[in-house]
GULOLUM-315370 format. One record per atom (N, C-alpha, C): x, y, z; residue number from 1; chain. Coordinates in nm, 4 decimals, always signed. Layout:
+----------+----------+----------+-----+--------+
!       xx !       yy !       zz ! num ! cadena !
+----------+----------+----------+-----+--------+
!        X !        Y !        Z ! NUM !      A !
...
+----------+----------+----------+-----+--------+
***
This chain:
+----------+----------+----------+-----+--------+
!       xx !       yy !       zz ! num ! cadena !
+----------+----------+----------+-----+--------+
!  +7.1293 ! +10.0428 !  +8.7574 !   1 !      A !
!  +7.2168 ! +10.0728 !  +8.8682 !   1 !      A !
!  +7.1528 ! +10.0238 !  +8.9970 !   1 !      A !
!  +7.2287 !  +9.9554 !  +9.0762 !   2 !      A !
!  +7.1822 !  +9.9069 !  +9.2053 !   2 !      A !
!  +7.1762 ! +10.0227 !  +9.3044 !   2 !      A !
!  +7.0813 ! +10.0186 !  +9.3944 !   3 !      A !
!  +7.0686 ! +10.1237 !  +9.4950 !   3 !      A !
!  +7.0669 ! +10.0621 !  +9.6339 !   3 !      A !
!  +7.0899 ! +10.1467 !  +9.7316 !   4 !      A !
!  +7.0840 ! +10.1042 !  +9.8710 !   4 !      A !
!  +7.0042 ! +10.2093 !  +9.9468 !   4 !      A !
!  +6.9145 ! +10.1646 ! +10.0297 !   5 !      A !
!  +6.8332 ! +10.2561 ! +10.1094 !   5 !      A !
!  +6.9084 ! +10.2903 ! +10.2371 !   5 !      A !
!  +6.9114 ! +10.4194 ! +10.2700 !   6 !      A !
!  +6.9709 ! +10.4631 ! +10.3961 !   6 !      A !
!  +6.8748 ! +10.5590 ! +10.4642 !   6 !      A !
!  +6.8928 ! +10.5759 ! +10.5921 !   7 !      A !
!  +6.8109 ! +10.6679 ! +10.6694 !   7 !      A !
!  +6.8962 ! +10.7885 ! +10.7053 !   7 !      A !
!  +6.8462 ! +10.9064 ! +10.6760 !   8 !      A !
!  +6.9156 ! +11.0281 ! +10.7172 !   8 !      A !
!  +6.8199 ! +11.1103 ! +10.8028 !   8 !      A !
!  +6.8757 ! +11.1901 ! +10.8876 !   9 !      A !
!  +6.7947 ! +11.2780 ! +10.9721 !   9 !      A !
!  +6.8337 ! +11.4216 ! +10.9410 !   9 !      A !
!  +6.7323 ! +11.5044 ! +10.9214 !  10 !      A !
!  +6.7533 ! +11.6454 ! +10.8922 !  10 !      A !
!  +6.6823 ! +11.7286 ! +10.9979 !  10 !      A !
!  +6.7361 ! +11.8458 ! +11.0275 !  11 !      A !
!  +6.6607 ! +11.9368 ! +11.1142 !  11 !      A !
!  +6.5250 ! +11.9665 ! +11.0511 !  11 !      A !
!  +6.4244 ! +11.9863 ! +11.1336 !  12 !      A !
!  +6.2886 ! +12.0048 ! +11.0832 !  12 !      A !
!  +6.2781 ! +12.1178 ! +10.9819 !  12 !      A !
!  +6.3457 ! +12.2292 ! +11.0073 !  13 !      A !
!  +6.3355 ! +12.3416 ! +10.9143 !  13 !      A !
!  +6.3991 ! +12.3083 ! +10.7789 !  13 !      A !
!  +6.5082 ! +12.2352 ! +10.7794 !  14 !      A !
!  +6.5744 ! +12.1957 ! +10.6548 !  14 !      A !
!  +6.4860 ! +12.0970 ! +10.5794 !  14 !      A !
!  +6.4296 ! +12.0019 ! +10.6510 !  15 !      A !
!  +6.3407 ! +11.9030 ! +10.5875 !  15 !      A !
!  +6.2197 ! +11.9715 ! +10.5247 !  15 !      A !
!  +6.1624 ! +12.0676 ! +10.5929 !  16 !      A !
!  +6.0455 ! +12.1383 ! +10.5409 !  16 !      A !
!  +6.0816 ! +12.2165 ! +10.4146 !  16 !      A !
!  +6.1951 ! +12.2848 ! +10.4164 !  17 !      A !
!  +6.2395 ! +12.3599 ! +10.2987 !  17 !      A !
!  +6.2693 ! +12.2655 ! +10.1830 !  17 !      A !
!  +6.3323 ! +12.1521 ! +10.2139 !  18 !      A !
!  +6.3646 ! +12.0519 ! +10.1122 !  18 !      A !
!  +6.2357 ! +12.0018 ! +10.0454 !  18 !      A !
!  +6.1383 ! +11.9640 ! +10.1271 !  19 !      A !
!  +6.0115 ! +11.9146 ! +10.0728 !  19 !      A !
!  +5.9390 ! +12.0202 !  +9.9904 !  19 !      A !
!  +5.9500 ! +12.1455 ! +10.0311 !  20 !      A !
!  +5.8841 ! +12.2536 !  +9.9570 !  20 !      A !
!  +5.9544 ! +12.2832 !  +9.8249 !  20 !      A !
!  +6.0855 ! +12.2659 !  +9.8230 !  21 !      A !
!  +6.1633 ! +12.3054 !  +9.7049 !  21 !      A !
!  +6.1798 ! +12.1942 !  +9.6023 !  21 !      A !
!  +6.1790 ! +12.0662 !  +9.6475 !  22 !      A !
!  +6.2085 ! +11.9552 !  +9.5565 !  22 !      A !
!  +6.0859 ! +11.8647 !  +9.5474 !  22 !      A !
!  +6.0340 ! +11.8453 !  +9.4272 !  23 !      A !
!  +5.9171 ! +11.7570 !  +9.4113 !  23 !      A !
!  +5.9469 ! +11.6158 !  +9.4631 !  23 !      A !
!  +5.8445 ! +11.5509 !  +9.5165 !  24 !      A !
!  +5.8599 ! +11.4205 !  +9.5819 !  24 !      A !
!  +5.9319 ! +11.3190 !  +9.4943 !  24 !      A !
!  +5.9005 ! +11.3111 !  +9.3688 !  25 !      A !
!  +5.9588 ! +11.2100 !  +9.2800 !  25 !      A !
!  +6.1000 ! +11.2444 !  +9.2340 !  25 !      A !
!  +6.1516 ! +11.3585 !  +9.2765 !  26 !      A !
!  +6.2870 ! +11.3991 !  +9.2384 !  26 !      A !
!  +6.3832 ! +11.4039 !  +9.3575 !  26 !      A !
!  +6.3335 ! +11.3734 !  +9.4755 !  27 !      A !
!  +6.4150 ! +11.3899 !  +9.5969 !  27 !      A !
!  +6.5313 ! +11.2926 !  +9.6047 !  27 !      A !
!  +6.5104 ! +11.1658 !  +9.5698 !  28 !      A !
!  +6.6209 ! +11.0687 !  +9.5755 !  28 !      A !
!  +6.7351 ! +11.1113 !  +9.4842 !  28 !      A !
!  +6.7020 ! +11.1490 !  +9.3607 !  29 !      A !
!  +6.8047 ! +11.1920 !  +9.2654 !  29 !      A !
!  +6.8736 ! +11.3185 !  +9.3151 !  29 !      A !
!  +6.7970 ! +11.4105 !  +9.3688 !  30 !      A !
!  +6.8514 ! +11.5359 !  +9.4202 !  30 !      A !
!  +6.9560 ! +11.5085 !  +9.5282 !  30 !      A !
!  +6.9198 ! +11.4244 !  +9.6245 !  31 !      A !
!  +7.0127 ! +11.3919 !  +9.7335 !  31 !      A !
!  +7.1320 ! +11.3129 !  +9.6813 !  31 !      A !
!  +7.1079 ! +11.2159 !  +9.5929 !  32 !      A !
!  +7.2180 ! +11.1368 !  +9.5369 !  32 !      A !
!  +7.3182 ! +11.2267 !  +9.4647 !  32 !      A !
!  +7.2679 ! +11.3247 !  +9.3882 !  33 !      A !
!  +7.3566 ! +11.4166 !  +9.3174 !  33 !      A !
!  +7.4372 ! +11.5022 !  +9.4154 !  33 !      A !
!  +7.3710 ! +11.5533 !  +9.5187 !  34 !      A !
!  +7.4412 ! +11.6340 !  +9.6189 !  34 !      A !
!  +7.5493 ! +11.5528 !  +9.6896 !  34 !      A !
!  +7.5159 ! +11.4302 !  +9.7296 !  35 !      A !
!  +7.6118 ! +11.3455 !  +9.7998 !  35 !      A !
!  +7.7293 ! +11.3106 !  +9.7081 !  35 !      A !
!  +7.7002 ! +11.2772 !  +9.5824 !  36 !      A !
!  +7.8073 ! +11.2433 !  +9.4882 !  36 !      A !
!  +7.9038 ! +11.3607 !  +9.4710 !  36 !      A !
!  +7.8505 ! +11.4811 !  +9.4574 !  37 !      A !
!  +7.9357 ! +11.5998 !  +9.4424 !  37 !      A !
!  +8.0172 ! +11.6260 !  +9.5690 !  37 !      A !
!  +7.9547 ! +11.6129 !  +9.6851 !  38 !      A !
!  +8.0252 ! +11.6368 !  +9.8108 !  38 !      A !
!  +8.1346 ! +11.5333 !  +9.8337 !  38 !      A !
!  +8.1073 ! +11.4076 !  +9.8022 !  39 !      A !
!  +8.2079 ! +11.3020 !  +9.8171 !  39 !      A !
!  +8.3236 ! +11.3272 !  +9.7217 !  39 !      A !
!  +8.2946 ! +11.3674 !  +9.5993 !  40 !      A !
!  +8.4012 ! +11.3968 !  +9.5029 !  40 !      A !
!  +8.4884 ! +11.5113 !  +9.5534 !  40 !      A !
!  +8.4265 ! +11.6166 !  +9.6097 !  41 !      A !
!  +8.5054 ! +11.7278 !  +9.6665 !  41 !      A !
!  +8.5934 ! +11.6790 !  +9.7808 !  41 !      A !
!  +8.5368 ! +11.5939 !  +9.8666 !  42 !      A !
!  +8.6117 ! +11.5401 !  +9.9801 !  42 !      A !
!  +8.7298 ! +11.4560 !  +9.9312 !  42 !      A !
!  +8.7037 ! +11.3713 !  +9.8320 !  43 !      A !
!  +8.8103 ! +11.2882 !  +9.7762 !  43 !      A !
!  +8.9180 ! +11.3752 !  +9.7119 !  43 !      A !
!  +8.8767 ! +11.4807 !  +9.6409 !  44 !      A !
!  +8.9724 ! +11.5726 !  +9.5794 !  44 !      A !
!  +9.0587 ! +11.6396 !  +9.6863 !  44 !      A !
!  +8.9961 ! +11.6787 !  +9.7958 !  45 !      A !
!  +9.0692 ! +11.7433 !  +9.9048 !  45 !      A !
!  +9.1694 ! +11.6461 !  +9.9670 !  45 !      A !
!  +9.1275 ! +11.5214 !  +9.9885 !  46 !      A !
!  +9.2192 ! +11.4226 ! +10.0454 !  46 !      A !
!  +9.3355 ! +11.3950 !  +9.9499 !  46 !      A !
!  +9.3077 ! +11.3921 !  +9.8199 !  47 !      A !
!  +9.4134 ! +11.3730 !  +9.7204 !  47 !      A !
!  +9.5107 ! +11.4902 !  +9.7247 !  47 !      A !
!  +9.4572 ! +11.6118 !  +9.7351 !  48 !      A !
!  +9.5420 ! +11.7310 !  +9.7428 !  48 !      A !
!  +9.6300 ! +11.7270 !  +9.8675 !  48 !      A !
!  +9.5742 ! +11.6856 !  +9.9794 !  49 !      A !
!  +9.6507 ! +11.6768 ! +10.1040 !  49 !      A !
!  +9.7597 ! +11.5707 ! +10.0923 !  49 !      A !
!  +9.7246 ! +11.4554 ! +10.0370 !  50 !      A !
!  +9.8240 ! +11.3487 ! +10.0198 !  50 !      A !
!  +9.9375 ! +11.3947 !  +9.9298 !  50 !      A !
!  +9.9063 ! +11.4672 !  +9.8230 !  51 !      A !
! +10.0095 ! +11.5183 !  +9.7330 !  51 !      A !
! +10.0987 ! +11.6187 !  +9.8050 !  51 !      A !
! +10.0387 ! +11.7030 !  +9.8887 !  52 !      A !
! +10.1169 ! +11.8006 !  +9.9647 !  52 !      A !
! +10.2123 ! +11.7310 ! +10.0611 !  52 !      A !
! +10.1645 ! +11.6246 ! +10.1265 !  53 !      A !
! +10.2500 ! +11.5485 ! +10.2184 !  53 !      A !
! +10.3652 ! +11.4850 ! +10.1412 !  53 !      A !
! +10.3346 ! +11.4271 ! +10.0264 !  54 !      A !
! +10.4388 ! +11.3652 !  +9.9445 !  54 !      A !
! +10.5416 ! +11.4698 !  +9.9008 !  54 !      A !
! +10.4953 ! +11.5865 !  +9.8580 !  55 !      A !
! +10.5872 ! +11.6934 !  +9.8188 !  55 !      A !
! +10.6741 ! +11.7354 !  +9.9362 !  55 !      A !
! +10.6135 ! +11.7462 ! +10.0539 !  56 !      A !
! +10.6896 ! +11.7860 ! +10.1737 !  56 !      A !
! +10.7937 ! +11.6802 ! +10.2082 !  56 !      A !
! +10.7582 ! +11.5526 ! +10.1957 !  57 !      A !
! +10.8543 ! +11.4457 ! +10.2221 !  57 !      A !
! +10.9725 ! +11.4535 ! +10.1257 !  57 !      A !
! +10.9449 ! +11.4884 !  +9.9992 !  58 !      A !
! +11.0522 ! +11.5011 !  +9.8997 !  58 !      A !
! +11.1457 ! +11.6173 !  +9.9331 !  58 !      A !
! +11.0904 ! +11.7240 !  +9.9879 !  59 !      A !
! +11.1720 ! +11.8402 ! +10.0243 !  59 !      A !
! +11.2419 ! +11.8232 ! +10.1584 !  59 !      A !
! +11.1904 ! +11.7338 ! +10.2428 !  60 !      A !
! +11.2419 ! +11.7218 ! +10.3796 !  60 !      A !
! +11.2744 ! +11.5754 ! +10.4090 !  60 !      A !
! +11.3987 ! +11.5329 ! +10.3884 !  61 !      A !
! +11.4358 ! +11.3934 ! +10.4106 !  61 !      A !
! +11.4134 ! +11.3465 ! +10.5554 !  61 !      A !
! +11.4265 ! +11.4373 ! +10.6521 !  62 !      A !
! +11.4030 ! +11.3984 ! +10.7919 !  62 !      A !
! +11.2573 ! +11.3591 ! +10.8136 !  62 !      A !
! +11.1675 ! +11.4340 ! +10.7528 !  63 !      A !
! +11.0253 ! +11.3998 ! +10.7626 !  63 !      A !
! +10.9985 ! +11.2659 ! +10.6958 !  63 !      A !
! +11.0592 ! +11.2446 ! +10.5802 !  64 !      A !
! +11.0414 ! +11.1174 ! +10.5092 !  64 !      A !
! +11.0865 ! +11.0006 ! +10.5960 !  64 !      A !
! +11.1991 ! +11.0174 ! +10.6665 !  65 !      A !
! +11.2478 ! +10.9110 ! +10.7544 !  65 !      A !
! +11.1514 ! +10.8892 ! +10.8706 !  65 !      A !
! +11.1005 ! +10.9970 ! +10.9258 !  66 !      A !
! +11.0040 ! +10.9839 ! +11.0355 !  66 !      A !
! +10.8787 ! +10.9106 ! +10.9899 !  66 !      A !
! +10.8321 ! +10.9392 ! +10.8684 !  67 !      A !
! +10.7150 ! +10.8690 ! +10.8145 !  67 !      A !
! +10.7461 ! +10.7198 ! +10.7978 !  67 !      A !
! +10.8644 ! +10.6872 ! +10.7508 !  68 !      A !
! +10.9025 ! +10.5452 ! +10.7373 !  68 !      A !
! +10.9069 ! +10.4784 ! +10.8743 !  68 !      A !
! +10.9562 ! +10.5516 ! +10.9743 !  69 !      A !
! +10.9609 ! +10.4959 ! +11.1104 !  69 !      A !
! +10.8207 ! +10.4637 ! +11.1601 !  69 !      A !
! +10.7246 ! +10.5534 ! +11.1354 !  70 !      A !
! +10.5875 ! +10.5295 ! +11.1774 !  70 !      A !
! +10.5256 ! +10.4152 ! +11.0987 !  70 !      A !
! +10.5594 ! +10.4048 ! +10.9694 !  71 !      A !
! +10.5047 ! +10.2969 ! +10.8874 !  71 !      A !
! +10.5494 ! +10.1603 ! +10.9386 !  71 !      A !
! +10.6594 ! +10.1569 ! +11.0120 !  72 !      A !
! +10.7064 ! +10.0304 ! +11.0687 !  72 !      A !
! +10.6063 !  +9.9743 ! +11.1686 !  72 !      A !
! +10.5172 ! +10.0588 ! +11.2205 !  73 !      A !
! +10.4185 ! +10.0111 ! +11.3181 !  73 !      A !
! +10.2980 !  +9.9460 ! +11.2513 !  73 !      A !
! +10.2880 !  +9.9590 ! +11.1184 !  74 !      A !
! +10.1773 !  +9.8949 ! +11.0480 !  74 !      A !
! +10.1910 !  +9.7441 ! +11.0646 !  74 !      A !
! +10.0814 !  +9.6815 ! +11.1020 !  75 !      A !
! +10.0854 !  +9.5371 ! +11.1228 !  75 !      A !
! +10.1436 !  +9.4984 ! +11.2576 !  75 !      A !
! +10.1390 !  +9.5906 ! +11.3528 !  76 !      A !
! +10.1960 !  +9.5614 ! +11.4840 !  76 !      A !
! +10.1001 !  +9.4874 ! +11.5757 !  76 !      A !
!  +9.9879 !  +9.4443 ! +11.5218 !  77 !      A !
!  +9.8926 !  +9.3678 ! +11.6016 !  77 !      A !
!  +9.7755 !  +9.4485 ! +11.6523 !  77 !      A !
!  +9.7786 !  +9.5789 ! +11.6338 !  78 !      A !
!  +9.6694 !  +9.6617 ! +11.6827 !  78 !      A !
!  +9.5394 !  +9.6325 ! +11.6073 !  78 !      A !
!  +9.5502 !  +9.5936 ! +11.4800 !  79 !      A !
!  +9.4298 !  +9.5617 ! +11.4043 !  79 !      A !
!  +9.3565 !  +9.4446 ! +11.4682 !  79 !      A !
!  +9.4333 !  +9.3449 ! +11.5126 !  80 !      A !
!  +9.3720 !  +9.2293 ! +11.5779 !  80 !      A !
!  +9.3038 !  +9.2715 ! +11.7069 !  80 !      A !
!  +9.3692 !  +9.3594 ! +11.7826 !  81 !      A !
!  +9.3118 !  +9.4078 ! +11.9080 !  81 !      A !
!  +9.1812 !  +9.4827 ! +11.8795 !  81 !      A !
!  +9.1829 !  +9.5700 ! +11.7792 !  82 !      A !
!  +9.0637 !  +9.6488 ! +11.7460 !  82 !      A !
!  +8.9503 !  +9.5588 ! +11.6973 !  82 !      A !
!  +8.9831 !  +9.4541 ! +11.6248 !  83 !      A !
!  +8.8800 !  +9.3638 ! +11.5716 !  83 !      A !
!  +8.8105 !  +9.2881 ! +11.6832 !  83 !      A !
!  +8.8791 !  +9.2680 ! +11.7956 !  84 !      A !
!  +8.8210 !  +9.1939 ! +11.9064 !  84 !      A !
!  +8.7442 !  +9.2815 ! +12.0038 !  84 !      A !
!  +8.7533 !  +9.4136 ! +11.9879 !  85 !      A !
!  +8.6814 !  +9.5038 ! +12.0764 !  85 !      A !
!  +8.5337 !  +9.5026 ! +12.0419 !  85 !      A !
!  +8.4507 !  +9.5179 ! +12.1448 !  86 !      A !
!  +8.3084 !  +9.5302 ! +12.1222 !  86 !      A !
!  +8.2772 !  +9.6740 ! +12.0812 !  86 !      A !
!  +8.1810 !  +9.6920 ! +11.9906 !  87 !      A !
!  +8.1446 !  +9.8281 ! +11.9509 !  87 !      A !
!  +8.0980 !  +9.9065 ! +12.0725 !  87 !      A !
!  +8.1346 ! +10.0340 ! +12.0764 !  88 !      A !
!  +8.0947 ! +10.1204 ! +12.1864 !  88 !      A !
!  +7.9551 ! +10.1744 ! +12.1625 !  88 !      A !
!  +7.8761 ! +10.1804 ! +12.2687 !  89 !      A !
!  +7.7409 ! +10.2379 ! +12.2593 !  89 !      A !
!  +7.7532 ! +10.3881 ! +12.2453 !  89 !      A !
!  +7.6615 ! +10.4460 ! +12.1706 !  90 !      A !
!  +7.6631 ! +10.5924 ! +12.1524 !  90 !      A !
!  +7.5850 ! +10.6586 ! +12.2609 !  90 !      A !
+----------+----------+----------+-----+--------+
***
């Protein structure tokens, strides 16, 4: 499996507890497992929300029409405008 190195920052107390609780050679796997589970929960939540919106559109034709009206703005050129913007400094 291919991996990618990333930098994360933790509060000092959390980092100290993490180092005390998880052996050095197990930390990457520990974090990868936590992140994978959290991402799966997030994806599940987004799927649940999307399903709820779809159900609501089926029950409410006016909402469905409003969503179609908004979808008409897709491809209105804003993507090109955003692509030409310089990244904002933090």
